[in-house]
C-alpha positions in Angstrom: -16.1 -9.0 12.0 -12.6 -7.7 11.1 -12.4 -4.4 9.3 -11.4 -4.7 5.7 -7.6 -4.6 5.4 -6.3 -1.9 3.1 -3.5 -3.2 0.7 -0.8 -0.8 -0.4 1.9 -1.6 -2.9 5.3 0.2 -2.5 7.7 0.3 -5.4 11.3 1.2 -4.5 14.9 0.3 -5.1 17.7 -0.2 -2.6 15.9 0.1 0.7 19.2 -0.2 2.6 19.8 3.5 1.7 18.7 5.8 4.5 16.5 8.0 2.2 14.3 5.0 1.2 14.5 3.4 4.6 13.3 6.5 6.5 10.4 7.0 4.1 9.4 3.4 4.6 9.4 3.9 8.3 6.8 6.6 8.0 4.7 4.3 5.7 4.9 1.5 8.2 3.9 3.8 11.1 0.7 5.0 9.4 0.0 1.4 8.1 0.2 -0.1 11.6 -2.3 2.5 12.9 -4.9 1.9 10.2 -4.8 -1.9 9.6 -2.9 -1.7 6.3 -0.9 -4.4 4.6 2.2 -2.9 2.9 3.6 -5.0 0.1 7.1 -3.8 -0.9 8.5 -4.8 -4.3 12.2 -4.2 -4.0 15.1 -4.3 -6.5 18.8 -3.7 -6.1 20.4 -2.7 -9.4 24.0 -1.8 -10.0 25.4 -4.5 -7.7 27.4 -6.3 -10.4 27.6 -3.5 -13.0 25.8 -5.9 -15.3 22.8 -5.0 -17.4 21.4 -8.5 -17.4 21.6 -8.8 -13.7 19.7 -5.5 -13.3 17.0 -6.9 -15.6 16.6 -9.8 -13.3 16.3 -7.4 -10.3 13.8 -5.1 -12.0 11.6 -8.0 -13.1 10.2 -8.1 -9.5 8.2 -4.9 -10.5 6.4 -6.9 -13.2 5.1 -9.2 -10.5 3.3 -6.3 -8.8 -0.3 -6.6 -10.0 -1.6 -3.1 -9.3 -5.2 -4.1 -9.8 -5.0 -6.2 -6.6 -4.1 -3.2 -4.4 -6.1 -0.3 -3.0 -3.3 2.2 -3.6 0.2 2.6 -4.8 3.3 4.5 -3.5 6.0 5.0 -6.0 9.6 5.9 -5.1 10.5 5.9 -8.7 13.3 8.5 -8.1 15.2 5.7 -6.5 15.1 3.5 -9.6 18.2 3.8 -11.9 16.5 2.8 -15.2 14.4 5.5 -17.0 12.7 2.8 -19.1 11.7 0.8 -16.0 10.4 4.1 -14.4 8.3 5.0 -17.5 6.8 1.5 -17.6 5.8 1.7 -13.9 4.2 5.1 -14.3 2.2 3.9 -17.3 1.1 0.8 -15.4 0.1 2.8 -12.4 -1.8 5.3 -14.6 -3.7 2.4 -16.3 -4.6 0.8 -13.0 -6.7 3.7 -11.9 -5.6 3.2 -8.3 -4.9 6.1 -6.0 -1.2 6.7 -6.4 1.4 8.7 -4.5 4.6 9.6 -6.3 7.4 10.7 -3.9 9.7 13.5 -5.2 8.5 13.1 -8.8 5.6 15.4 -9.7 3.3 13.5 -12.1 0.0 15.3 -12.5 -2.2 12.2 -12.5 -0.8 11.2 -9.1 -0.5 12.7 -5.6 2.9 14.2 -5.2 5.0 14.7 -2.1 8.3 16.5 -2.4 10.4 19.5 -1.6 11.5 22.6 -3.5 14.8 21.0 -4.6 15.9 24.1 -6.6 15.5 26.5 -3.7 17.0 24.2 -1.1 20.1 23.5 -3.2 20.3 27.2 -4.2 20.6 28.2 -0.6 23.3 25.7 0.0 25.4 26.7 -3.0 24.9 30.4 -2.2 26.2 29.8 1.3 29.4 28.2 0.0 30.0 31.0 -2.5 29.0 34.0 -0.4 29.9 33.0 3.1 33.0 30.9 2.4 34.1 32.8 -0.8 34.6 29.6 -2.8 35.6 30.1 -6.4 36.4 26.6 -7.7 33.4 24.5 -7.0 32.9 20.9 -8.1 29.6 19.1 -8.2 28.6 15.4 -7.7 25.2 15.0 -9.4 22.7 12.1 -9.4 21.3 10.3 -12.5 20.9 12.6 -15.5 17.3 11.6 -16.0 16.2 12.0 -12.4 14.0 15.1 -11.9 15.4 15.9 -8.4 18.9 15.5 -9.7 18.2 17.9 -12.6 16.7 20.6 -10.3 19.6 20.4 -7.9 22.2 20.6 -10.7 20.3 23.5 -12.2 20.5 25.4 -8.9 24.3 24.8 -8.7 24.8 26.2 -12.2 22.4 29.1 -11.6 24.2 30.3 -8.5 27.6 30.0 -10.2 26.4 32.0 -13.2 24.8 34.7 -10.9 28.2 35.1 -9.1 30.3 35.2 -12.3 31.9 31.8 -11.7 32.3 29.8 -14.9 30.5 26.5 -15.1 33.1 23.9 -16.1 31.6 20.6 -17.2 34.8 18.8 -16.1 34.0 19.8 -12.6 30.7 18.0 -12.7 30.4 14.2 -12.1 27.1 12.5 -12.9 26.5 9.5 -10.6 24.4 6.8 -12.1 22.7 5.7 -8.9 22.7 8.4 -6.2 24.8 6.0 -4.1 28.0 6.1 -2.1 30.1 4.4 -4.7 29.3 7.4 -7.0 30.8 9.7 -4.4 33.9 7.6 -4.2 34.4 7.5 -7.9 33.8 11.3 -8.2 36.3 12.1 -5.5 38.9 9.9 -7.2 38.3 11.6 -10.6 38.5 15.1 -9.1 41.8 14.3 -7.3 43.3 13.0 -10.6 42.0 15.8 -12.8 44.2 18.2 -14.6 42.0 21.0 -13.3 43.1 22.9 -10.2 41.8 21.2 -7.1 38.4 22.6 -5.9 37.7 24.9 -3.0 34.4 23.0 -2.4 32.5 19.9 -3.6 28.7 20.1 -3.6 27.0 16.7 -3.5 23.4 16.0 -4.6 22.8 13.8 -1.6 24.5 12.7 1.7 25.4 9.1 0.7 27.6 10.5 -2.1 29.0 13.2 0.2 30.0 10.8 2.9 31.8 8.5 0.5 33.5 11.4 -1.2 34.7 12.7 2.2 36.1 9.2 3.1 37.8 8.9 -0.2 39.3 12.4 0.1 40.6 11.7 3.6 42.2 8.4 2.5 44.2 10.5 0.1 45.4 13.0 2.7 42.8 15.7 2.1 41.4 17.4 5.3 37.8 18.4 5.5 37.1 21.4 5.6 40.7 22.7 5.7 41.6 21.5 2.2 38.1 21.4 0.6 34.6 22.1 1.8 32.0 19.4 1.2 28.2 19.5 1.4 25.4 17.0 1.0 21.6 16.9 0.9 18.9 15.0 3.0 20.6 15.3 6.4 20.5 11.5 6.9 21.5 10.1 10.3 25.0 9.0 9.1 25.8 12.4 7.7 24.5 14.2 10.8 26.6 12.1 13.1 29.8 11.8 11.0 32.9 13.7 12.0 33.1 16.2 10.5 29.3 16.6 10.5 28.1 17.0 6.9 26.6 20.3 5.9 23.3 19.3 4.4 19.6 20.0 3.7 17.3 18.6 6.3 14.0 17.3 5.0 11.1 15.4 6.7 11.6 11.9 5.1 9.6 10.0 7.7 6.7 12.5 7.5 6.8 12.0 3.7 6.1 8.3 4.1 3.4 8.9 6.7 1.6 11.5 4.5 1.8 9.2 1.4 -0.1 6.5 3.3 -2.5 9.0 4.7 -3.4 10.4 1.2 -4.3 7.0 -0.1 -6.3 6.1 3.0 -8.3 9.3 2.8 -8.9 8.9 -0.9 -10.2 5.4 -0.3 -12.6 6.9 2.2 -13.7 9.6 -0.3 -11.7 12.4 1.4 -10.3 14.7 -1.2 -6.9 16.3 -0.9 -4.8 18.6 -3.1 -2.6 17.0 -5.6 0.9 18.2 -4.6 2.5 18.8 -1.2 5.8 20.6 -0.8 7.3 19.9 2.6 9.7 22.3 4.3 13.5 22.0 4.2 16.2 23.5 6.3 19.9 24.1 5.4 22.2 22.7 8.1 25.6 24.5 7.8 27.9 22.3 9.8 31.5 21.2 10.1 32.2 19.9 6.6 31.9 23.4 5.2 33.7 25.0 8.0 30.7 26.1 10.1 30.2 25.2 13.7 27.8 22.3 14.6 24.5 24.0 14.9 22.8 21.3 16.9 23.5 19.6 20.2 24.0 15.8 19.5 22.1 13.3 21.6 25.2 11.3 22.6 23.2 8.7 24.4 21.0 8.1 21.3 24.1 8.1 19.1 25.8 5.5 21.2 22.7 3.3 21.3 22.1 3.5 17.6 25.7 2.8 16.8 25.7 -0.2 19.1 22.5 -1.6 17.5 24.1 -1.1 14.1 27.2 -3.0 15.2 25.1 -5.7 16.9 23.1 -6.2 13.7 26.4 -6.4 11.7 27.9 -8.9 14.1 24.7 -11.0 13.9 24.0 -11.0 10.2 27.5 -11.2 8.7 28.4 -14.5 10.2 24.9 -15.8 9.5 25.1 -14.8 5.8 28.6 -16.2 5.4 27.7 -19.5 7.0 24.5 -19.6 4.8 26.6 -19.2 1.7 29.0 -22.0 2.7 26.2 -24.4 3.6 24.2 -23.8 0.4 27.4 -24.3 -1.6 27.5 -27.9 -0.5 23.9 -28.7 -1.6 23.7 -30.9 -4.7 20.0 -31.4 -5.0 17.0 -29.1 -4.9 15.5 -31.2 -2.1 18.7 -30.8 -0.1 18.7 -27.0 -0.7 15.1 -26.7 0.5 15.9 -28.6 3.6 18.9 -26.3 4.4 16.8 -23.2 3.7 14.1 -24.3 6.1 16.7 -24.2 8.9 18.1 -20.8 7.7 14.7 -19.2 7.6 14.1 -19.9 11.3 17.2 -17.7 12.0 15.9 -14.5 10.6 13.0 -14.1 13.1 10.2 -13.6 10.5 6.5 -14.3 10.9 6.2 -15.7 7.5 8.4 -16.6 4.5 7.5 -18.0 1.1 9.8 -19.2 -1.6 7.8 -19.1 -4.9 9.3 -20.7 -8.0 8.3 -20.3 -11.7 7.1 -23.7 -12.9 9.9 -23.7 -15.6 12.7 -22.7 -13.3 14.8 -25.8 -14.1 13.9 -26.2 -17.8 12.5 -29.6 -17.0 9.9 -29.3 -19.8 12.1 -27.9 -22.6 15.3 -29.0 -24.2 16.3 -25.4 -25.1 18.6 -23.4 -22.9 16.9 -20.3 -24.3 13.4 -21.3 -23.0 13.3 -19.3 -19.8 11.3 -16.4 -18.5 13.0 -13.0 -18.3 10.1 -10.5 -18.5 7.4 -11.3 -16.0 6.8 -14.7 -14.4 5.2 -18.0 -15.5 1.4 -18.2 -15.3 1.7 -20.8 -12.5 3.8 -20.2 -9.4 4.8 -23.1 -7.1 5.4 -22.2 -3.4 8.1 -24.7 -2.6 8.6 -23.3 0.9 5.8 -21.8 3.0 6.7 -20.9 6.6 3.8 -19.5 8.6 4.0 -18.7 12.4 6.7 -21.1 13.2 5.6 -24.0 11.0 6.2 -25.2 7.5 2.9 -25.8 5.7 1.9 -27.0 2.3 0.5 -24.4 -0.1 -1.0 -25.2 -3.5 0.3 -23.6 -6.7 -1.3 -20.3 -7.6 -1.4 -17.9 -10.6 1.3 -15.3 -10.7 -1.3 -12.6 -11.0 -2.2 -13.3 -7.4 1.5 -12.6 -6.3 0.7 -14.2 -2.9 -2.9 -15.2 -2.2 -2.9 -14.3 1.4 -2.0 -10.6 0.9 -5.6 -9.9 -0.1 -7.1 -11.7 2.9 -8.6 -9.6 5.7 -6.6 -9.6 8.9 -6.9 -8.2 12.3 -3.5 -6.6 12.2 -1.3 -4.9 9.5 1.6 -6.7 7.9 4.6 -5.7 6.0 5.5 -8.0 3.0 8.8 -7.7 1.2 8.9 -9.2 -2.4 12.4 -9.8 -3.8 13.5 -11.5 -7.0 15.1 -14.9 -7.2 17.1 -14.9 -10.5 20.3 -15.5 -12.3 21.2 -12.5 -14.5 18.0 -11.9 -16.5 16.7 -15.5 -16.0 13.7 -15.4 -13.6 13.7 -18.3 -11.3 10.9 -17.0 -9.0 10.8 -14.7 -6.0 10.7 -14.8 -2.2 8.4 -13.0 0.2 9.2 -12.3 3.9 6.5 -10.9 6.2 6.9 -8.9 9.4 10.6 -9.2 9.7 13.2 -6.6 10.8 16.0 -8.0 8.7 15.1 -6.2 5.4 14.8 -2.8 7.1 17.8 -2.9 9.4 20.5 -4.5 7.3 21.7 -4.3 3.7 22.8 -7.9 4.2 19.2 -9.0 3.6 19.8 -8.6 -0.1 22.9 -10.7 0.2 20.8 -13.3 2.1 18.3 -13.4 -0.8 21.2 -13.5 -3.4 22.6 -16.6 -1.7 19.2 -18.3 -2.3 19.3 -17.2 -6.0 22.9 -18.5 -6.4 22.1 -21.8 -4.8 19.1 -22.5 -6.8 20.9 -21.5 -10.0 23.7 -23.9 -9.1 21.0 -26.7 -8.7 19.5 -25.7 -12.0 22.9 -26.1 -13.7 23.5 -29.4 -12.0 20.1 -30.7 -13.2 20.7 -29.3 -16.6 24.1 -31.0 -16.8 22.7 -34.3 -15.6 20.0 -34.1 -18.3 22.6 -33.4 -21.0 24.9 -36.1 -19.7 21.9 -38.5 -19.8 21.2 -37.4 -23.3 24.8 -37.9 -24.4 24.8 -41.3 -22.7 21.7 -42.2 -24.6 23.2 -41.1 -27.8 26.3 -43.2 -27.2 24.2 -46.4 -26.9 21.6 -45.6 -29.6 21.9 -46.1 -33.3 21.3 -42.7 -34.9 19.7 -44.1 -38.1 17.2 -46.7 -36.7 16.8 -45.4 -33.1 17.3 -48.7 -31.3 20.4 -49.7 -29.3 23.7 -49.9 -31.1 26.4 -52.6 -30.4 27.8 -50.4 -27.5 24.3 -50.1 -26.1 23.7 -53.9 -26.4 26.9 -54.6 -24.5 26.2 -52.0 -21.8 22.7 -53.1 -21.1 23.1 -56.8 -21.4 26.4 -57.3 -19.5 24.9 -57.0 -16.0 21.9 -59.1 -16.9 24.0 -61.7 -18.6 26.3 -61.9 -15.5 23.2 -62.4 -13.3 21.9 -65.2 -15.6 25.3 -67.0 -15.5 25.3 -66.9 -11.7 21.7 -68.0 -11.4 21.6 -70.5 -14.2 18.8 -68.6 -16.1 17.9 -69.1 -19.7 19.2 -66.6 -22.3 18.4 -66.1 -25.9 20.2 -64.5 -28.8 18.0 -63.8 -31.8 20.1 -62.9 -34.9 18.2 -61.0 -37.6 19.7 -60.2 -41.0 18.1 -58.2 -43.7 17.6 -59.8 -47.1 18.8 -58.0 -50.2 19.9 -54.6 -48.7 22.6 -54.3 -51.4 20.1 -54.8 -54.1 17.8 -52.1 -52.7 20.7 -49.6 -52.3 22.0 -50.3 -55.9 18.6 -50.0 -57.6 16.6 -47.5 -55.5 19.3 -45.6 -53.6 20.6 -45.5 -50.1 17.6 -43.5 -48.8 15.4 -46.5 -49.6 17.9 -48.7 -48.0 17.8 -46.6 -44.8 14.0 -46.8 -44.9 14.3 -50.6 -45.1 16.7 -50.8 -42.1 14.4 -48.4 -40.1 11.4 -50.7 -40.9 13.2 -53.7 -39.4 14.1 -51.8 -36.2 10.4 -50.7 -36.0 9.3 -54.3 -36.3 11.8 -55.4 -33.6 10.5 -52.7 -31.2 6.9 -53.9 -31.9 7.8 -57.5 -31.3 10.0 -57.3 -28.2 9.3 -56.1 -24.7 12.2 -54.5 -22.7 10.1 -54.8 -19.5 10.6 -58.6 -19.9 14.3 -58.1 -20.6 14.0 -58.4 -24.3 16.5 -55.9 -25.8 16.6 -55.0 -29.5 19.8 -53.7 -31.1 21.5 -53.0 -34.4 24.6 -55.1 -34.4 26.0 -53.5 -37.5 25.2 -52.9 -41.2 22.1 -55.0 -42.0 22.5 -57.2 -38.9 20.3 -57.0 -35.8 20.1 -58.8 -32.5 17.4 -59.3 -29.8 18.7 -60.4 -26.4 16.2 -62.0 -24.0 16.2 -63.9 -20.7 13.9 -66.6 -19.4 12.2 -67.2 -22.7 10.7 -70.3 -24.2 11.0 -71.5 -27.8 7.2 -70.8 -28.2 7.8 -67.2 -27.1 10.8 -66.8 -29.4 8.8 -68.2 -32.3 6.1 -65.6 -31.5 8.6 -62.8 -31.6 9.8 -64.0 -35.0 6.2 -64.1 -36.2 5.4 -60.6 -35.0 8.5 -59.2 -36.7 7.5 -60.8 -40.0 3.9 -59.8 -39.6 4.9 -56.1 -38.9 7.2 -56.1 -41.9 4.3 -57.5 -44.1 2.2 -54.6 -42.8 4.8 -52.1 -43.7 5.3 -53.5 -47.1 1.5 -53.4 -47.8 1.0 -49.9 -46.3 3.9 -48.1 -48.1 3.7 -50.0 -51.4 7.4 -49.7 -52.1 8.7 -51.2 -55.4 10.5 -53.7 -53.1 9.6 -55.8 -50.1 11.5 -55.7 -46.8 12.3 -59.2 -45.5 14.6 -60.7 -42.9 16.2 -64.0 -42.1 16.0 -64.9 -38.4 17.7 -67.4 -36.2 17.7 -67.7 -32.5 19.5 -69.8 -29.9 18.3 -70.4 -26.3 20.5 -72.0 -23.6 20.9 -72.1 -19.9 23.7 -69.8 -19.0 26.6 -70.9 -16.7 30.0 -69.6 -15.8 31.5 -71.0 -19.0 28.9 -69.4 -21.3 30.4 -66.8 -23.7 28.2 -64.0 -25.0 30.1 -63.7 -28.3 29.9 -67.4 -29.0 26.1 -67.3 -28.4 25.9 -64.7 -31.1 28.0 -66.9 -33.4 25.6 -69.8 -32.9 22.5 -67.7 -33.5 24.2 -66.2 -36.6 24.8 -69.7 -38.0 21.1 -70.7 -37.3 20.0 -67.4 -39.1 22.3 -68.2 -42.0 20.7 -71.6 -42.3 17.3 -69.9 -42.4 18.5 -67.5 -45.2 20.0 -70.4 -47.2 16.8 -72.4 -46.9 14.7 -69.4 -48.2 17.1 -69.0 -51.2 16.8 -72.6 -52.1 13.0 -72.4 -51.9 13.1 -69.4 -54.2 14.9 -71.2 -57.0 
């Protein structure tokens, strides 16, 4: 019997960044050693600088049903939205599950972090005391991020201790801790009216690297013109030229320990609540110090080649994917193309899970869509398992993916990512045991291509539905809700042409309301409308469109029924049913007037010389004879 699989949920944003990626590597390493399933719920905000788009990304966190997991690992410091972060903390707290929070110390949870203040304090003191910098700018992370706050506090403290004024214009607050924030900050600093700085301290390496590149593009030499430092000592910073001065921290060990704490808690092994891991300042070339470590050139070359190989592999694949999906005009065609594309990413499993209202098929309102959470029922439209596409039944969204709670003989890594258009939730996709999400930022683009394609199909379906509705309105009388003259012409023309070619019988039944003017003059037009509507209802009751019997309002108080292959007996029966239904209406509603009609029909065998309008004229004359006869009897 297989040992019970332990299921861990990981909440993170932007796993293409080296900080998140390296922590995940440690989580995976421990998980593979202890038969753990790791389910990652991943968002990428800030891509379009659009709040609604970010809402669609963050919605994937609402899918994570914490009650279904044995433990939780939160990288909430990577999430750019404080509101989303607070909601996740509260949900994790309410779940009662063992939870590890990385770099955010929340007392109810295990905490793994570093002494951010002391580490940054050492770095800033080095720049001030060893390099004698006086004008020091700072690129900070998000203002609500605890790590960001501590590192900024250390910068300000060191400056104050050394009598250097803290100038707010020398501080840039990056919203996302990402490279683009470093580029923006460097550009602002170079265009500032303040004297150019001696040094720029950055709250992480991603921002430091991008700042250095932006500075160098504008003719600034590092460290000759300005010193630059980072934080985290990620691979790219360590191997850049100049090597970035940074703070080295054990990121992989952090992920490994996070999994270990949950595993031991499950097995009733108690541990302390908070772990502060060691850091080390690396004073390197970007601040004017010599490279302190010997680089492993062989490893550097191998890693760089693998990076380039992945780039050369995935960029053409993603571009081709975008072009192929752009040509799809139906959902079925899109799914067929996706099945071929899924085979290219070398995954063990892949699931495309759609909300059951993704195409608005059950609602006429464009506002009737899901933006917070998912529909109760999820439909797996693609299920790829071990090289084969299989059928999977719909399931409740609270299950997320039924198989993640099954016991397995090996550990698996699942990556949940949203399928959405702006804040509109279309569904989500799940890939299992696949390198693509971990080794390339293009996996997010790959998933975004799916989202965009499905949204295009949704719009096409929506447009088709609206066009169909407009077409129906153009052939329907708005008052009585049967076909109007345009509808009569449009529907009967091909049928009439067929009858002419085949010599089939056709009938025109002309129906004229009696005394409409009298009802309008005495009781008002609303009553006249009721009378007209009653006639249309009687015609619908008496005729059968499946037998090519088409009722229409010809205009004013005149109505027509067109029919094919009908006998005089059947036409008489239609006439009787119309009159019987009107008698029923008259009795049921008890109006101060009765609704009556005069009816005449004409049946003939159609041929090439038969004229539709002339048939109407003949039926009209027969109807008029009926009306005249009724008036004579009434005298």
